[in-house]
C-alpha positions in Angstrom: 66.0 24.1 -22.4 67.0 22.5 -19.0 66.8 24.8 -16.0 66.8 24.6 -12.2 63.7 26.5 -10.9 62.8 27.8 -7.5 59.0 28.0 -6.9 57.7 30.3 -4.2 55.0 27.8 -3.2 57.5 25.0 -2.6 59.1 24.2 0.8 62.2 26.3 1.5 65.4 24.8 0.0 63.6 22.9 -2.8 64.9 23.4 -6.3 63.3 21.7 -9.4 65.2 20.7 -12.5 62.8 20.8 -15.5 62.4 21.8 -19.1 61.6 25.5 -19.8 61.3 27.6 -22.9 64.3 29.4 -24.3 64.0 33.1 -23.6 63.5 35.6 -26.4 65.4 38.9 -26.2 63.3 42.0 -25.4 64.4 45.4 -26.6 67.8 46.3 -25.1 68.4 42.6 -24.1 70.6 39.8 -25.2 70.2 36.0 -24.9 73.2 34.0 -23.7 74.1 30.4 -24.2 75.3 29.7 -20.6 78.8 28.3 -20.4 79.2 28.4 -16.7 77.3 29.8 -13.6 78.9 30.3 -10.2 77.0 29.3 -7.1 76.7 32.1 -4.5 75.5 32.1 -0.9 72.9 34.7 -2.0 71.4 31.9 -4.2 70.9 30.0 -0.9 69.1 32.9 0.6 66.8 32.9 -2.5 66.2 29.2 -2.5 65.8 29.0 1.3 63.3 31.9 1.2 65.5 33.9 3.6 65.0 36.7 1.0 61.3 37.1 0.4 60.2 35.8 -3.1 59.8 38.5 -5.8 58.3 36.1 -8.3 56.2 32.9 -8.2 58.9 31.1 -10.2 62.6 32.1 -10.7 65.7 30.5 -12.1 68.5 31.3 -9.7 72.1 32.1 -10.5 73.9 35.4 -11.0 77.5 34.6 -11.9 76.9 33.8 -15.5 79.5 33.3 -18.2 77.8 33.0 -21.6 78.0 33.5 -25.3 75.6 36.0 -26.8 73.4 34.1 -29.3 70.6 36.7 -29.9 70.2 40.4 -29.6 67.0 42.4 -29.2 66.0 45.7 -30.7 68.5 48.5 -30.1 71.5 46.2 -29.4 74.5 46.2 -31.6 74.4 42.9 -33.6 78.2 42.8 -33.6 77.9 41.6 -30.0 76.4 38.3 -31.1 79.1 35.6 -30.7 81.0 37.5 -28.0 81.6 36.1 -24.5 80.2 38.2 -21.6 79.6 38.0 -17.9 76.4 38.8 -16.0 76.3 39.5 -12.3 73.8 40.1 -9.5 73.0 43.6 -10.6 70.7 42.9 -13.5 69.5 46.4 -14.1 68.9 49.8 -12.6 66.4 52.6 -13.4 69.2 55.1 -14.2 67.3 58.2 -13.0 66.7 57.8 -9.3 68.7 60.0 -6.8 71.2 57.3 -6.2 71.8 56.5 -9.9 72.2 60.2 -10.8 74.8 60.5 -8.0 76.9 57.6 -9.4 75.7 55.1 -6.8 73.9 52.6 -9.0 74.5 49.8 -6.4 72.0 51.7 -4.2 69.4 52.2 -7.0 65.9 52.6 -5.6 64.4 50.3 -8.3 67.0 47.7 -9.0 66.5 44.4 -10.8 68.6 41.4 -9.6 69.7 38.5 -11.7 68.4 35.2 -10.4 65.9 37.0 -8.1 63.9 39.6 -10.1 64.7 38.0 -13.4 65.7 34.5 -14.4 69.4 33.7 -13.9 72.0 31.2 -15.0 71.0 27.8 -13.6 69.9 27.1 -17.1 71.1 26.3 -20.6 70.1 29.8 -21.8 69.5 33.1 -20.0 68.5 36.7 -21.0 70.1 39.8 -19.7 70.1 43.6 -20.2 72.8 44.2 -22.8 74.2 47.1 -20.9 74.7 44.8 -17.9 76.4 42.1 -19.9 80.1 42.7 -19.3 82.8 41.8 -21.8 85.2 39.3 -20.3 89.0 39.4 -20.7 90.3 36.4 -22.8 92.7 35.5 -20.1 89.8 34.4 -17.8 88.5 30.9 -18.8 84.8 30.1 -18.3 85.0 27.9 -15.2 87.3 30.2 -13.2 85.7 33.4 -14.5 82.2 32.6 -13.2 83.0 33.0 -9.4 84.7 36.3 -10.2 81.3 37.8 -11.3 79.8 38.2 -7.8 82.1 36.6 -5.2 85.1 38.4 -6.7 83.5 41.7 -7.5 81.6 42.1 -4.2 84.8 41.1 -2.3 86.7 43.8 -4.3 84.0 46.3 -3.5 84.2 45.3 0.2 87.9 46.2 0.2 87.0 49.6 -1.3 84.2 50.2 1.2 86.6 49.3 4.1 89.1 51.8 2.6 91.9 49.3 2.4 95.3 50.9 1.6 98.4 49.0 0.3 100.5 47.5 3.1 97.8 47.5 5.8 96.8 44.7 8.2 93.5 43.4 7.0 91.3 40.7 8.5 89.0 38.3 6.6 86.3 36.7 8.8 84.9 33.7 7.0 86.8 32.1 4.2 84.7 30.9 1.2 84.2 31.8 -2.4 84.5 35.6 -2.0 87.2 35.7 0.7 89.7 33.5 -1.1 89.5 36.0 -4.0 89.8 39.0 -1.8 92.9 37.6 -0.2 94.6 37.4 -3.6 93.8 41.1 -4.2 95.2 42.0 -0.8 98.4 40.0 -1.6 98.8 42.1 -4.8 98.4 45.2 -2.7 101.2 43.9 -0.3 98.8 43.8 2.7 99.3 41.5 5.7 96.2 39.3 5.8 94.7 37.7 8.9 92.0 35.0 8.4 89.5 33.8 11.1 87.2 31.0 9.9 85.7 27.7 10.9 86.8 24.4 9.4 90.3 23.0 9.3 90.2 22.7 5.5 89.3 26.4 5.0 92.1 27.4 7.4 94.6 25.3 5.5 93.4 26.9 2.2 94.0 30.3 3.6 97.5 29.4 4.7 98.1 28.0 1.2 97.1 31.3 -0.4 99.5 33.3 1.8 97.6 34.5 4.9 100.0 35.8 7.6 97.9 34.3 10.4 94.9 31.9 10.4 92.7 31.2 13.4 89.3 29.9 14.5 86.1 31.7 13.4 85.8 34.1 16.4 89.4 34.1 17.4 91.1 37.5 17.8 94.2 38.0 15.5 97.6 38.6 17.3 97.8 42.2 15.9 95.3 45.0 15.8 93.8 45.3 12.3 93.4 48.4 10.2 90.5 46.9 8.3 88.3 43.8 8.5 85.8 42.3 6.1 83.2 39.8 7.4 82.0 37.2 4.9 80.1 34.8 7.2 76.4 35.7 7.5 76.5 35.8 11.3 76.3 38.8 13.6 78.7 37.2 16.1 81.4 37.3 13.5 80.8 41.1 13.0 81.4 41.6 16.7 84.5 39.5 16.6 85.8 41.6 13.7 85.1 44.9 15.6 87.0 43.5 18.6 90.1 43.1 16.4 90.3 46.7 15.1 92.7 49.4 16.1 91.3 52.9 16.8 90.0 54.4 13.6 89.7 51.0 11.9 86.8 49.9 9.7 84.7 46.7 9.5 82.9 46.1 6.2 80.0 43.6 6.3 79.9 41.6 3.0 76.5 40.0 3.5 73.1 40.6 2.0 71.5 38.8 5.0 72.6 38.3 8.6 71.2 35.8 11.1 71.0 38.5 13.7 73.1 41.4 15.1 73.8 40.9 18.8 74.3 43.7 21.2 77.9 44.7 22.0 79.7 47.1 24.2 80.1 50.5 22.6 82.9 51.7 24.9 85.3 48.9 24.1 84.4 47.9 20.6 83.1 51.0 18.6 84.4 54.0 20.5 87.7 55.4 19.2 86.2 56.3 15.8 86.0 52.7 14.7 83.5 52.3 11.9 81.0 49.6 10.9 79.9 49.7 7.2 77.6 47.5 5.1 78.4 46.5 1.6 75.4 46.7 -0.8 75.7 45.2 -4.3 78.3 46.5 -6.7 78.6 48.9 -9.7 79.6 48.1 -13.2 82.7 50.2 -12.5 83.6 47.9 -9.7 83.1 45.0 -12.1 85.3 46.4 -14.9 88.1 47.4 -12.5 88.1 44.0 -10.7 88.0 41.9 -13.9 90.9 43.9 -15.4 92.9 43.4 -12.2 92.0 39.7 -12.1 93.2 39.2 -15.7 96.4 41.2 -15.2 97.4 39.7 -11.9 96.1 36.1 -12.6 93.7 36.2 -9.7 91.9 32.9 -10.0 89.0 31.1 -8.2 89.4 27.6 -7.0 86.4 26.0 -8.7 84.5 22.7 -8.3 82.3 21.8 -11.3 78.8 20.5 -11.0 76.4 19.6 -13.8 73.1 21.6 -14.1 71.2 18.5 -13.0 73.1 18.6 -9.8 72.4 22.2 -9.0 70.8 21.2 -5.6 73.9 19.3 -4.7 76.0 22.4 -5.5 73.9 24.5 -3.3 74.1 22.0 -0.5 77.9 22.0 -0.8 77.9 25.8 -0.3 75.4 25.5 2.5 77.7 23.1 4.4 80.9 25.0 3.6 82.0 21.7 2.0 84.2 23.2 -0.7 87.5 25.2 -0.8 86.7 28.1 -3.2 83.6 28.1 -5.3 81.0 25.8 -6.9 80.3 26.3 -10.6 77.4 24.8 -12.6 78.1 23.8 -16.2 75.0 23.1 -18.3 
């Protein structure tokens, strides 16, 4: 099979497209024929070695839409032929303190798709059967793929921030995840304020119904109840904090930040403002969001790339060159 491979010994940013063996399903696993795989900024962190390598070689990609073509021991054979989605959380131990408390996103021994195990920049991929999520028929392959991380983690970010219907919510950064979060907020009748770089991104946010759109570090004209930061930059987190009312919450939707600058406690955090990090997602988040997306027709704007052009897709994400999401189709 054809696959795009990241080798730990290669220079940061290098991705090889080469022939690899088709995976065999282990016990409890399924093999998917990949129909689409969304490109996530976390893939950049893996390929650029901003996240330390966990394997000598890995196939990135963790927003996988695929058809189950083989099932390992212990998996219901009736699942063969069904369409599923696979996300960043590729497996948990199930018995650590966090898992037992219902916080599988904080598992002490997680396995991540496209990082600890091979992902979806390939013609075939294997996955744990219990982490292969049935997809609603209303979601087509191309537009479903970005929902599987960008959409789910954006949805979890809204939950972590404690967003209530009708509130003023700021989105700082406006890419693959934020443009889906905005659509959820519109369903919840929230007033959405977007601060982001790039005239095209600002125009896209207006098109999707943002009440106000400004530059990346610009303060919105009204105090925010909640804010979500999507850009992997500490300066943006401080800008979001500066936009909050007393008692407001900032949720940081990033697995990696360039740095966290110092800031003035008295003016930015005092007043019971809160700063929270968002870590992974749970399968419950995934099921709830996918059901909402199908019911409310929440859709990603997707630009398609062939598997041979995986490096170009990553470069487009790196440069914020796309409105919405990049999706690789084998």
